[in-house]
N, C-alpha and C positions, 0 to 999 in steps of 0.2 A: 503493500498501501506506500502512494506517495506521503510524502506530506506537503499538508494543506500550507500554501502559500496567500498571502493579502497584501495588493498595493498598499507601501506608505505613504505620505502627505506627499509628496513629493511624481507619488506614477508610478516608483521602484518597489518591485515582487519582493518579496521579501517572506521567509520562514515563518508559521508560524508559530510562534513557541505558547509556553503554556502563561508565560505573563504577557501578551499579547492578548490571547485569548481572554481569559480571566478582565482584561481591562476595558476589554473591546465590551463584554459581558456586562462589566458592574460599568460603565461609561452611557450606556444604554437604560437605569433606571434615575426615573427619576417621577416625581407627581403627577407630571401628563403623560406617562405609561404605567402608573399603576391603573389596574382593576377597580374599576369604581365601587362594586362589592368590598374591595378591600379600602379604600378608603377612612379615613386620612391617614394619607403617605408621610413618611417622619424621614429624615436623613439619620436620624438612629435606627434603625429598621429598612436599610436600602431597599431589599428582595424583598418584602412584604409588595403582595399583591403583581411581581413584575415573572410569573410563570408563559404569561403568554410572549411579552415582547424580550424573552429571554429563551422561549424555544424559537424565534427570528430571528436572531444575531447569529446563534446556535447554527439555524440552516443556512443560513446566508454563510456564513465561515465554512462550514465544514459538506454541507448538502445535505442529502439526503430529503426522502417523503416525509410531509407531516400530516396525520391521521388523527 
């Protein structure tokens, strides 16, 4: 299985490391992406209500099918 790569800000493709992967997932979390059922969102618990957006980011980075 080939290592996934993603473009950096300059457009160059770099290997997707676990640190970059985690950063991309965490950067996708905020009050705007929180599932309305889980509001209010707080930076003290940033993963609250973020299952949907996390699945989309993982899919964008690694591919596969969402079911």
